[in-house]
DOLUMKE-295097 format. One record per residue (C-alpha): chain; y, z, x; residue number from 1; residue in one letter. Coordinates in nm, 2 decimals, decimal comma, padded with zeros to 4 digits. Example, Ala and Ser with C-alpha at 12.3 -4.5 7.8 and 13.67 -1.06 7.14 Angstrom:
// DOLUMKE-295097
R	chaine	yy	zz	xx	num	residu
R	A	-00,45	00,78	01,23	1	A
R	A	-00,11	00,71	01,37	2	S
//
This chain:
// DOLUMKE-295097
R	chaine	yy	zz	xx	num	residu
R	A	03,98	-05,15	09,31	1	X
R	A	04,20	-04,86	09,39	2	X
R	A	04,19	-04,71	09,73	3	X
R	A	04,09	-04,36	09,61	4	X
R	A	03,83	-04,47	09,36	5	X
R	A	03,59	-04,17	09,31	6	X
R	A	03,31	-04,40	09,22	7	X
R	A	03,31	-04,53	09,58	8	X
R	A	03,31	-04,18	09,73	9	X
R	A	03,01	-04,08	09,52	10	X
R	A	02,80	-04,34	09,70	11	X
R	A	02,86	-04,19	10,04	12	X
R	A	02,68	-03,85	10,09	13	X
R	A	02,34	-03,98	10,22	14	X
R	A	02,45	-03,96	10,58	15	X
R	A	02,58	-03,60	10,58	16	X
R	A	02,23	-03,45	10,63	17	X
R	A	02,14	-03,71	10,89	18	X
R	A	02,39	-03,66	11,17	19	X
R	A	02,14	-03,50	11,41	20	X
R	A	01,85	-03,63	11,61	21	X
R	A	01,61	-03,38	11,44	22	X
R	A	01,71	-03,50	11,10	23	X
R	A	01,65	-03,86	11,20	24	X
R	A	01,30	-03,77	11,31	25	X
R	A	01,23	-03,62	10,97	26	X
R	A	01,27	-03,94	10,78	27	X
R	A	00,99	-04,05	10,55	28	X
R	A	00,83	-04,40	10,57	29	X
R	A	00,99	-04,50	10,25	30	X
R	A	01,35	-04,44	10,37	31	X
R	A	01,56	-04,76	10,42	32	X
R	A	01,64	-04,84	10,78	33	X
R	A	01,97	-04,70	10,90	34	X
R	A	02,23	-04,91	11,08	35	X
R	A	02,55	-04,79	11,25	36	X
R	A	02,83	-05,05	11,29	37	X
R	A	03,11	-05,00	11,54	38	X
R	A	03,43	-05,15	11,40	39	X
R	A	03,56	-05,23	11,05	40	X
R	A	03,70	-05,57	11,14	41	X
R	A	03,58	-05,87	10,94	42	X
R	A	03,27	-05,91	11,16	43	X
R	A	03,17	-05,55	11,12	44	X
R	A	03,24	-05,54	10,74	45	X
R	A	03,05	-05,87	10,70	46	X
R	A	02,75	-05,72	10,89	47	X
R	A	02,76	-05,41	10,67	48	X
R	A	02,78	-05,61	10,34	49	X
R	A	02,48	-05,83	10,42	50	X
R	A	02,28	-05,54	10,56	51	X
R	A	02,35	-05,34	10,24	52	X
R	A	02,25	-05,63	10,02	53	X
R	A	01,92	-05,66	10,22	54	X
R	A	01,82	-05,30	10,17	55	X
R	A	01,95	-05,12	10,48	56	X
R	A	02,16	-04,81	10,48	57	X
R	A	02,47	-04,86	10,69	58	X
R	A	02,77	-04,67	10,81	59	X
R	A	03,08	-04,81	10,99	60	X
R	A	03,29	-04,61	11,24	61	X
R	A	03,64	-04,74	11,28	62	X
R	A	03,90	-04,60	11,52	63	X
R	A	04,20	-04,71	11,31	64	X
R	A	04,32	-04,60	10,96	65	X
R	A	04,27	-04,94	10,79	66	X
R	A	04,00	-05,21	10,79	67	X
R	A	04,04	-05,56	10,93	68	X
R	A	04,10	-05,53	11,30	69	X
R	A	04,34	-05,81	11,38	70	X
R	A	04,32	-05,92	11,02	71	X
R	A	04,59	-05,67	10,92	72	X
R	A	04,94	-05,60	10,80	73	X
R	A	05,19	-05,31	10,82	74	X
R	A	05,48	-05,18	10,62	75	X
R	A	05,84	-05,15	10,72	76	X
R	A	06,07	-05,01	10,46	77	X
R	A	05,99	-05,20	10,14	78	X
R	A	05,85	-05,50	10,32	79	X
R	A	05,49	-05,59	10,41	80	X
R	A	05,45	-05,78	10,74	81	X
R	A	05,13	-05,98	10,72	82	X
R	A	05,00	-06,05	11,07	83	X
R	A	04,69	-06,27	11,09	84	X
R	A	04,61	-06,55	10,84	85	X
R	A	04,80	-06,88	10,85	86	X
R	A	04,52	-07,06	10,67	87	X
R	A	04,17	-06,96	10,57	88	X
R	A	03,88	-07,20	10,58	89	X
R	A	03,68	-07,17	10,26	90	X
R	A	03,94	-07,11	09,98	91	X
R	A	03,81	-07,41	09,79	92	X
R	A	03,50	-07,44	09,59	93	X
R	A	03,15	-07,59	09,63	94	X
R	A	03,11	-07,54	10,01	95	X
R	A	02,92	-07,29	10,23	96	X
R	A	03,24	-07,14	10,37	97	X
R	A	03,36	-07,05	10,02	98	X
R	A	03,02	-06,92	09,93	99	X
R	A	03,03	-06,68	10,22	100	X
R	A	03,37	-06,54	10,12	101	X
R	A	03,25	-06,51	09,76	102	X
R	A	02,95	-06,32	09,88	103	X
R	A	03,18	-06,08	10,06	104	X
R	A	03,42	-06,05	09,76	105	X
R	A	03,71	-06,16	09,98	106	X
R	A	03,86	-06,39	09,72	107	X
R	A	03,78	-06,19	09,41	108	X
R	A	04,06	-06,21	09,14	109	X
R	A	04,30	-06,38	09,38	110	X
R	A	04,52	-06,68	09,35	111	X
R	A	04,54	-06,92	09,64	112	X
R	A	04,85	-07,07	09,79	113	X
R	A	04,80	-07,44	09,90	114	X
R	A	05,07	-07,64	10,07	115	X
R	A	05,10	-08,02	10,08	116	X
R	A	05,16	-08,02	10,45	117	X
R	A	05,01	-07,83	10,74	118	X
R	A	05,33	-07,79	10,95	119	X
R	A	05,66	-07,95	11,03	120	X
R	A	05,77	-07,99	11,40	121	X
R	A	06,14	-08,02	11,48	122	X
R	A	06,28	-08,10	11,83	123	X
R	A	06,59	-07,98	12,00	124	X
R	A	06,80	-08,27	11,85	125	X
R	A	06,70	-08,20	11,49	126	X
R	A	06,45	-08,48	11,46	127	X
R	A	06,15	-08,37	11,25	128	X
R	A	05,80	-08,48	11,16	129	X
R	A	05,59	-08,34	10,88	130	X
R	A	05,21	-08,34	10,89	131	X
R	A	05,11	-08,40	10,54	132	X
R	A	04,75	-08,34	10,44	133	X
R	A	04,74	-08,66	10,23	134	X
R	A	04,66	-08,94	10,48	135	X
R	A	04,85	-09,21	10,28	136	X
R	A	05,16	-09,00	10,27	137	X
R	A	05,12	-08,90	10,63	138	X
R	A	05,08	-09,26	10,74	139	X
R	A	05,39	-09,38	10,55	140	X
R	A	05,59	-09,09	10,69	141	X
R	A	05,48	-09,15	11,05	142	X
R	A	05,54	-09,52	11,03	143	X
R	A	05,89	-09,46	10,90	144	X
R	A	05,96	-09,24	11,21	145	X
R	A	05,81	-09,49	11,46	146	X
R	A	05,70	-09,84	11,35	147	X
R	A	05,62	-09,92	11,71	148	X
R	A	05,34	-09,66	11,70	149	X
R	A	05,16	-09,82	11,41	150	X
R	A	04,83	-09,85	11,60	151	X
R	A	04,77	-09,48	11,69	152	X
R	A	04,92	-09,37	11,36	153	X
R	A	04,68	-09,58	11,16	154	X
R	A	04,39	-09,48	11,38	155	X
R	A	04,46	-09,11	11,32	156	X
R	A	04,51	-09,15	10,94	157	X
R	A	04,19	-09,37	10,92	158	X
R	A	03,99	-09,09	11,08	159	X
R	A	04,15	-08,83	10,85	160	X
R	A	04,03	-09,03	10,55	161	X
R	A	03,68	-09,03	10,70	162	X
R	A	03,69	-08,65	10,75	163	X
R	A	03,80	-08,61	10,39	164	X
R	A	03,47	-08,78	10,29	165	X
R	A	03,27	-08,52	10,49	166	X
R	A	03,20	-08,18	10,34	167	X
R	A	03,00	-07,98	10,59	168	X
R	A	03,06	-07,61	10,67	169	X
R	A	02,76	-07,47	10,86	170	X
R	A	02,83	-07,10	10,81	171	X
R	A	02,53	-06,95	10,62	172	X
R	A	02,22	-06,95	10,86	173	X
R	A	02,19	-06,96	11,24	174	X
R	A	01,99	-07,26	11,35	175	X
R	A	01,69	-07,06	11,47	176	X
R	A	01,64	-06,92	11,12	177	X
R	A	01,70	-07,23	10,92	178	X
R	A	01,42	-07,35	10,70	179	X
R	A	01,30	-07,71	10,72	180	X
R	A	01,49	-07,78	10,41	181	X
R	A	01,81	-07,64	10,55	182	X
R	A	01,77	-07,84	10,87	183	X
R	A	01,71	-08,15	10,67	184	X
R	A	02,02	-08,09	10,47	185	X
R	A	02,22	-08,04	10,79	186	X
R	A	02,09	-08,37	10,93	187	X
R	A	02,18	-08,55	10,61	188	X
R	A	02,53	-08,42	10,62	189	X
R	A	02,59	-08,48	10,99	190	X
R	A	02,41	-08,80	11,08	191	X
R	A	02,63	-09,04	10,87	192	X
R	A	02,93	-08,90	11,04	193	X
R	A	02,78	-08,83	11,38	194	X
R	A	02,97	-09,11	11,56	195	X
R	A	03,29	-08,98	11,41	196	X
R	A	03,23	-08,62	11,51	197	X
R	A	03,13	-08,72	11,86	198	X
R	A	03,42	-08,96	11,93	199	X
R	A	03,68	-08,71	11,79	200	X
R	A	03,52	-08,42	11,98	201	X
R	A	03,55	-08,59	12,32	202	X
R	A	03,90	-08,73	12,27	203	X
R	A	04,15	-08,47	12,38	204	X
R	A	04,47	-08,45	12,17	205	X
R	A	04,66	-08,46	12,49	206	X
R	A	04,52	-08,80	12,59	207	X
R	A	04,56	-08,93	12,23	208	X
R	A	04,93	-08,84	12,24	209	X
R	A	04,98	-09,06	12,55	210	X
R	A	04,94	-09,36	12,32	211	X
R	A	05,26	-09,28	12,14	212	X
R	A	05,59	-09,44	12,24	213	X
R	A	05,81	-09,22	12,03	214	X
R	A	05,88	-08,89	12,23	215	X
R	A	05,89	-08,68	11,91	216	X
R	A	05,54	-08,79	11,80	217	X
R	A	05,40	-08,76	12,15	218	X
R	A	05,53	-08,39	12,17	219	X
R	A	05,47	-08,30	11,80	220	X
R	A	05,11	-08,38	11,74	221	X
R	A	04,96	-08,09	11,95	222	X
R	A	05,16	-07,85	11,73	223	X
R	A	05,00	-07,95	11,40	224	X
R	A	04,84	-07,60	11,41	225	X
R	A	05,18	-07,43	11,48	226	X
R	A	05,12	-07,36	11,85	227	X
R	A	04,98	-07,61	12,11	228	X
R	A	04,62	-07,53	12,15	229	X
R	A	04,62	-07,73	12,47	230	X
R	A	04,24	-07,79	12,52	231	X
R	A	04,16	-07,91	12,16	232	X
R	A	04,02	-08,25	12,09	233	X
R	A	04,11	-08,44	11,78	234	X
R	A	03,82	-08,31	11,57	235	X
R	A	03,96	-07,96	11,47	236	X
R	A	04,29	-08,11	11,36	237	X
R	A	04,13	-08,37	11,15	238	X
R	A	03,87	-08,13	11,01	239	X
R	A	04,13	-07,87	10,90	240	X
R	A	04,37	-08,12	10,76	241	X
R	A	04,09	-08,27	10,56	242	X
R	A	04,00	-07,91	10,44	243	X
R	A	04,36	-07,86	10,34	244	X
R	A	04,35	-08,19	10,15	245	X
R	A	04,05	-08,05	09,95	246	X
R	A	04,24	-07,72	09,89	247	X
R	A	03,99	-07,55	10,12	248	X
R	A	04,24	-07,42	10,38	249	X
R	A	04,48	-07,22	10,16	250	X
R	A	04,63	-06,87	10,18	251	X
R	A	04,47	-06,60	09,97	252	X
R	A	04,68	-06,37	09,76	253	X
R	A	04,73	-06,04	09,94	254	X
R	A	04,70	-06,20	10,28	255	X
R	A	04,53	-06,06	10,58	256	X
R	A	04,49	-05,69	10,50	257	X
R	A	04,43	-05,79	10,14	258	X
R	A	04,13	-05,99	10,26	259	X
R	A	04,00	-05,70	10,46	260	X
R	A	04,05	-05,46	10,17	261	X
R	A	03,86	-05,68	09,94	262	X
R	A	03,56	-05,70	10,18	263	X
R	A	03,58	-05,33	10,23	264	X
R	A	03,57	-05,28	09,85	265	X
R	A	03,26	-05,51	09,84	266	X
R	A	03,10	-05,31	10,12	267	X
R	A	03,16	-04,97	09,96	268	X
R	A	03,05	-05,10	09,61	269	X
R	A	02,72	-05,19	09,78	270	X
R	A	02,68	-04,83	09,90	271	X
R	A	02,82	-04,86	10,25	272	X
R	A	03,05	-04,61	10,41	273	X
R	A	03,34	-04,64	10,64	274	X
R	A	03,46	-04,35	10,85	275	X
R	A	03,82	-04,40	10,97	276	X
R	A	03,99	-04,23	11,27	277	X
R	A	03,64	-04,22	11,41	278	X
R	A	03,65	-04,36	11,77	279	X
R	A	03,31	-04,42	11,92	280	X
R	A	03,30	-04,32	12,28	281	X
R	A	02,95	-04,44	12,38	282	X
R	A	02,63	-04,58	12,24	283	X
R	A	02,34	-04,34	12,28	284	X
R	A	02,04	-04,50	12,46	285	X
R	A	01,69	-04,36	12,50	286	X
R	A	01,42	-04,55	12,69	287	X
R	A	01,62	-04,87	12,68	288	X
R	A	01,68	-04,85	12,31	289	X
R	A	02,00	-04,78	12,12	290	X
R	A	01,95	-04,48	11,90	291	X
R	A	02,30	-04,39	11,78	292	X
R	A	02,66	-04,32	11,88	293	X
R	A	02,87	-04,04	12,01	294	X
R	A	03,22	-04,01	11,88	295	X
R	A	03,53	-03,87	12,06	296	X
R	A	03,49	-03,50	12,03	297	X
R	A	03,11	-03,51	12,09	298	X
R	A	02,98	-03,56	11,73	299	X
R	A	02,66	-03,77	11,74	300	X
R	A	02,51	-03,99	11,47	301	X
R	A	02,17	-04,16	11,49	302	X
R	A	02,02	-04,48	11,34	303	X
R	A	01,75	-04,73	11,38	304	X
R	A	01,99	-05,00	11,49	305	X
R	A	02,34	-05,01	11,63	306	X
R	A	02,58	-05,31	11,60	307	X
R	A	02,90	-05,32	11,80	308	X
R	A	03,17	-05,53	11,63	309	X
R	A	03,46	-05,42	11,84	310	X
R	A	03,63	-05,56	12,16	311	X
R	A	03,38	-05,73	12,39	312	X
R	A	03,47	-05,57	12,72	313	X
R	A	03,49	-05,23	12,55	314	X
R	A	03,14	-05,28	12,42	315	X
R	A	02,98	-05,38	12,75	316	X
R	A	03,18	-05,18	13,00	317	X
R	A	03,29	-04,88	12,78	318	X
R	A	03,03	-04,81	12,51	319	X
R	A	02,74	-04,91	12,72	320	X
R	A	02,88	-04,80	13,06	321	X
R	A	02,81	-05,14	13,22	322	X
R	A	02,43	-05,07	13,21	323	X
R	A	02,33	-05,35	12,98	324	X
R	A	02,44	-05,71	12,97	325	X
R	A	02,29	-06,06	13,00	326	X
R	A	02,36	-06,37	13,21	327	X
R	A	02,55	-06,52	12,92	328	X
R	A	02,76	-06,22	12,85	329	X
R	A	02,84	-06,18	13,22	330	X
R	A	02,94	-06,55	13,23	331	X
R	A	03,15	-06,51	12,91	332	X
R	A	03,35	-06,21	13,02	333	X
R	A	03,38	-06,33	13,37	334	X
R	A	03,61	-06,60	13,22	335	X
R	A	03,87	-06,36	13,07	336	X
R	A	04,13	-06,45	13,33	337	X
R	A	04,11	-06,83	13,25	338	X
R	A	04,40	-06,94	13,03	339	X
R	A	04,22	-07,26	12,95	340	X
R	A	03,94	-07,06	12,78	341	X
R	A	04,13	-06,76	12,63	342	X
R	A	04,43	-06,76	12,41	343	X
R	A	04,74	-06,57	12,54	344	X
R	A	04,90	-06,28	12,35	345	X
R	A	05,14	-06,34	12,07	346	X
R	A	05,49	-06,21	12,00	347	X
R	A	05,57	-06,16	11,63	348	X
R	A	05,91	-06,10	11,49	349	X
R	A	05,91	-06,02	11,12	350	X
R	A	06,24	-06,05	10,94	351	X
R	A	06,32	-05,88	10,61	352	X
R	A	06,59	-06,06	10,42	353	X
R	A	06,80	-05,94	10,12	354	X
R	A	06,79	-06,26	09,92	355	X
R	A	06,57	-06,56	09,83	356	X
R	A	06,48	-06,83	10,08	357	X
R	A	06,62	-07,18	10,07	358	X
R	A	06,39	-07,36	09,83	359	X
R	A	06,42	-07,68	10,04	360	X
R	A	06,30	-07,52	10,36	361	X
R	A	05,95	-07,60	10,48	362	X
R	A	05,70	-07,31	10,45	363	X
R	A	05,62	-07,35	10,82	364	X
R	A	05,81	-07,52	11,10	365	X
R	A	05,75	-07,53	11,48	366	X
R	A	06,08	-07,57	11,67	367	X
R	A	06,06	-07,72	12,01	368	X
R	A	06,31	-07,52	12,21	369	X
R	A	06,58	-07,63	12,46	370	X
R	A	06,58	-07,50	12,81	371	X
R	A	06,87	-07,27	12,71	372	X
R	A	06,68	-07,12	12,42	373	X
R	A	06,37	-07,07	12,64	374	X
R	A	06,58	-06,88	12,89	375	X
R	A	06,70	-06,65	12,62	376	X
R	A	06,36	-06,59	12,45	377	X
R	A	06,17	-06,33	12,65	378	X
R	A	05,83	-06,44	12,78	379	X
R	A	05,80	-06,76	12,58	380	X
R	A	05,51	-06,97	12,72	381	X
R	A	05,51	-07,30	12,53	382	X
R	A	05,88	-07,37	12,48	383	X
R	A	05,84	-07,34	12,10	384	X
R	A	05,90	-07,10	11,82	385	X
R	A	05,71	-07,10	11,49	386	X
R	A	05,91	-07,00	11,18	387	X
R	A	05,72	-06,93	10,86	388	X
R	A	05,86	-06,84	10,52	389	X
R	A	05,59	-06,58	10,44	390	X
R	A	05,72	-06,49	10,10	391	X
R	A	05,59	-06,82	09,98	392	X
R	A	05,24	-06,74	10,09	393	X
R	A	05,17	-06,45	09,85	394	X
R	A	05,35	-06,22	09,61	395	X
R	A	05,40	-05,86	09,72	396	X
R	A	05,52	-05,92	10,07	397	X
R	A	05,88	-05,84	09,98	398	X
R	A	06,05	-05,66	09,69	399	X
R	A	06,19	-05,88	09,40	400	X
R	A	06,49	-06,08	09,52	401	X
R	A	06,40	-06,04	09,88	402	X
R	A	06,21	-06,24	10,14	403	X
R	A	06,01	-06,22	10,46	404	X
R	A	06,02	-06,47	10,75	405	X
R	A	05,77	-06,45	11,04	406	X
R	A	05,86	-06,59	11,38	407	X
R	A	05,59	-06,62	11,65	408	X
R	A	05,53	-06,76	12,00	409	X
R	A	05,27	-06,73	12,27	410	X
R	A	05,37	-06,49	12,55	411	X
R	A	05,24	-06,33	12,86	412	X
R	A	05,05	-06,00	12,79	413	X
R	A	05,07	-05,87	13,15	414	X
R	A	05,45	-05,85	13,16	415	X
R	A	05,48	-05,68	12,83	416	X
R	A	05,20	-05,43	12,92	417	X
R	A	05,36	-05,36	13,25	418	X
R	A	05,70	-05,28	13,10	419	X
R	A	05,55	-05,06	12,83	420	X
R	A	05,35	-04,86	13,09	421	X
R	A	05,62	-04,83	13,36	422	X
R	A	05,96	-04,86	13,19	423	X
R	A	05,97	-04,79	12,81	424	X
R	A	06,34	-04,83	12,80	425	X
R	A	06,32	-05,18	12,94	426	X
R	A	06,03	-05,25	12,71	427	X
R	A	06,24	-05,16	12,40	428	X
R	A	06,53	-05,35	12,54	429	X
R	A	06,31	-05,66	12,57	430	X
R	A	06,21	-05,62	12,21	431	X
R	A	06,57	-05,60	12,11	432	X
R	A	06,63	-05,93	12,30	433	X
R	A	06,36	-06,09	12,08	434	X
R	A	06,52	-05,95	11,77	435	X
R	A	06,87	-06,07	11,87	436	X
R	A	06,74	-06,42	11,96	437	X
R	A	06,56	-06,45	11,62	438	X
R	A	06,86	-06,34	11,42	439	X
R	A	07,08	-06,59	11,60	440	X
R	A	06,82	-06,87	11,58	441	X
R	A	06,77	-06,83	11,21	442	X
R	A	07,15	-06,82	11,15	443	X
R	A	07,18	-07,14	11,34	444	X
R	A	06,92	-07,32	11,13	445	X
R	A	06,99	-07,15	10,80	446	X
R	A	07,36	-07,06	10,80	447	X
R	A	07,45	-06,74	10,62	448	X
R	A	07,10	-06,59	10,66	449	X
R	A	07,21	-06,35	10,94	450	X
R	A	07,42	-06,14	10,71	451	X
R	A	07,13	-06,09	10,47	452	X
R	A	06,89	-05,96	10,74	453	X
R	A	06,79	-05,60	10,67	454	X
R	A	06,53	-05,54	10,93	455	X
R	A	06,35	-05,71	11,22	456	X
R	A	06,02	-05,58	11,34	457	X
R	A	05,89	-05,71	11,68	458	X
R	A	05,53	-05,68	11,78	459	X
R	A	05,44	-05,77	12,14	460	X
R	A	05,10	-05,84	12,28	461	X
R	A	05,09	-05,48	12,40	462	X
R	A	05,16	-05,37	12,04	463	X
R	A	04,86	-05,58	11,93	464	X
R	A	04,63	-05,42	12,18	465	X
R	A	04,74	-05,07	12,10	466	X
R	A	04,73	-05,12	11,72	467	X
R	A	04,40	-05,32	11,69	468	X
R	A	04,21	-05,26	12,02	469	X
R	A	04,19	-05,63	12,10	470	X
R	A	04,20	-05,68	12,47	471	X
R	A	04,51	-05,85	12,61	472	X
R	A	04,66	-05,87	12,26	473	X
R	A	04,47	-06,20	12,22	474	X
R	A	04,44	-06,21	11,84	475	X
R	A	04,28	-06,56	11,86	476	X
R	A	04,03	-06,47	12,13	477	X
R	A	03,82	-06,75	12,29	478	X
R	A	03,94	-07,11	12,26	479	X
R	A	03,70	-07,34	12,07	480	X
R	A	03,57	-07,66	12,23	481	X
R	A	03,55	-07,51	12,57	482	X
R	A	03,29	-07,36	12,81	483	X
R	A	03,33	-07,03	12,63	484	X
R	A	03,22	-07,19	12,30	485	X
R	A	02,91	-07,32	12,47	486	X
R	A	02,82	-06,97	12,59	487	X
R	A	02,88	-06,82	12,25	488	X
R	A	02,65	-07,08	12,10	489	X
R	A	02,38	-06,96	12,34	490	X
R	A	02,45	-06,60	12,24	491	X
R	A	02,39	-06,68	11,88	492	X
R	A	02,11	-06,93	11,90	493	X
R	A	01,92	-06,82	12,21	494	X
R	A	01,99	-06,45	12,25	495	X
R	A	02,02	-06,39	11,88	496	X
R	A	02,33	-06,18	11,93	497	X
R	A	02,13	-05,92	12,13	498	X
R	A	02,14	-05,79	12,49	499	X
R	A	01,81	-05,85	12,68	500	X
R	A	01,67	-05,52	12,80	501	X
R	A	01,83	-05,31	12,52	502	X
R	A	01,64	-05,28	12,20	503	X
R	A	01,79	-05,18	11,87	504	X
R	A	02,14	-05,32	11,95	505	X
R	A	02,33	-05,62	11,84	506	X
R	A	02,68	-05,76	11,89	507	X
R	A	02,92	-05,91	11,63	508	X
R	A	03,29	-06,00	11,59	509	X
R	A	03,52	-06,26	11,74	510	X
R	A	03,43	-06,19	12,10	511	X
R	A	03,06	-06,28	12,04	512	X
R	A	03,07	-06,51	11,74	513	X
R	A	03,39	-06,71	11,82	514	X
R	A	03,75	-06,69	11,72	515	X
R	A	03,87	-06,74	11,36	516	X
R	A	03,79	-06,53	11,05	517	X
R	A	03,53	-06,76	10,91	518	X
R	A	03,33	-06,75	11,24	519	X
R	A	03,36	-06,37	11,25	520	X
R	A	03,24	-06,34	10,90	521	X
R	A	02,96	-06,59	10,95	522	X
R	A	02,86	-06,40	11,27	523	X
R	A	02,81	-06,08	11,06	524	X
R	A	02,58	-06,28	10,83	525	X
R	A	02,39	-06,40	11,13	526	X
R	A	02,35	-06,05	11,27	527	X
R	A	02,22	-05,92	10,94	528	X
R	A	01,97	-06,21	10,92	529	X
R	A	01,84	-06,14	11,26	530	X
R	A	01,83	-05,77	11,18	531	X
R	A	01,62	-05,83	10,87	532	X
R	A	01,36	-06,01	11,09	533	X
R	A	01,34	-05,71	11,32	534	X
R	A	01,34	-05,44	11,05	535	X
R	A	01,09	-05,61	10,82	536	X
R	A	01,35	-05,67	10,54	537	X
R	A	01,39	-05,97	10,32	538	X
R	A	01,74	-06,11	10,36	539	X
R	A	01,94	-06,12	10,04	540	X
R	A	02,29	-06,24	09,95	541	X
R	A	02,47	-06,30	09,63	542	X
R	A	02,82	-06,36	09,52	543	X
R	A	03,02	-06,05	09,42	544	X
R	A	03,14	-06,20	09,09	545	X
R	A	03,45	-05,99	09,07	546	X
R	A	03,71	-06,13	08,83	547	X
R	A	03,97	-05,85	08,80	548	X
R	A	04,31	-05,99	08,90	549	X
R	A	04,41	-05,88	09,24	550	X
R	A	04,73	-05,66	09,26	551	X
R	A	04,94	-05,57	09,57	552	X
R	A	04,87	-05,20	09,50	553	X
R	A	04,51	-05,27	09,63	554	X
R	A	04,65	-05,28	09,98	555	X
R	A	04,68	-04,91	09,97	556	X
R	A	04,90	-04,71	10,20	557	X
R	A	05,00	-04,93	10,49	558	X
R	A	05,05	-04,80	10,85	559	X
R	A	05,39	-04,81	11,01	560	X
R	A	05,46	-04,98	11,34	561	X
R	A	05,74	-04,96	11,59	562	X
R	A	06,06	-05,14	11,48	563	X
R	A	06,39	-05,27	11,61	564	X
R	A	06,64	-05,27	11,33	565	X
R	A	06,91	-05,53	11,34	566	X
R	A	07,25	-05,41	11,21	567	X
//
């Protein structure tokens, strides 16, 4: 669907006559309930899609010029730098995660890139291990590297085979609203593998790695998911590698912004409306009930229900002025200074290359850095650098005959923010240090590539915060399998994504539904289901059924970010 499709615009005029409190009071009993959604990230768009399908009339206000929030991309010269997705749960068929994406139109007309391995890890000496998704191939490869570690190797691959036989993705209905049949289906899926789930959920990857004698395997296993997630147990590694084995953790054509654009198209085709460059300043409250929003500039809009799907602290402290919260919300956002619960920011260096990539190079490699490299790479936290050949993930990221490489690492937000606020010259100099390091590093590992580099674009955690509004530049948000995850489960199942004491208001998005795109999208579905109970609507959802082949032109005009060009 083209970005300027007039058929979409024709579905939008219903709100124009209803932007005042008086107009809202004049509604007739037969009018559909109106819902305002703050933020056009995946959580907000998902909420809007399901509310529209269920008969509500919705409108999304978004501060930025494109949808997606952190699920985004930007342009630099003729290149597209795709920022978010590394793999997407639900790209395969016949599972609930895929059904959710099909209902949102996210995969309509798209091909899916699937890779035979999740990641390769290379240490300072050049030794490498590849984490194949096929357990037989993985086991043979690991035993070849370290026969002495046969016992933990076979244990890991045995559990991977067991996860491959499990196919459970609980993303459609929150437990409080599940029917007896749905609860029974969940029990049938979970009970046979309960012991497996429990054992792998309580076994930390860190402690499992202590069983290895080989130093490469001991250091590499935590980097299966590119960076070291530190607090993760074995379960998520096995679950996602099993998903990849089933082709259910691929990369959708068009990437991150392509996914957001497809969900936006689905939303507007259902009659929804998105207002861009529309920053909400506060939620309007009357008698402890949310009645609408006020935009920057003073314009007000009213509705029967308001959903905030933007940054969590902004929602509680900014839009609501700190007047409404809950014990769970207070506990959750009282933990934002704990690195064991919240992911750090990310530095991304995108590299545009005049030429094709080495066909033998892995699509994704985590390099474990030497002390010398760590000293030269500004703000690196985990002594590692992820290098991904992004041109292999989807067409359209680079012009014909050219390529894109994406280099990332965890970094400290505070130092980047401080420089950007107090010394812009030093801030840009630090970005240039990143660009220079990346160019030299790529040349060292792929001789001759340096001369072909046309552009390097460096995004710091401060860039991420400014561009997407996500606090601290933490694109990944809360860490799963932590105390934060327990609080979020309570928000969804006990508080029903509401704030006690404030009627007509719900929360959505990664800060309240959990990190990852599938959880943000599922959270939007949950909010709509709870909303239907309140508003007296029957919840409806159906697959979009779109089959028109996707084309890169559907990304529309991309925003431009700050760059540091390498000459």
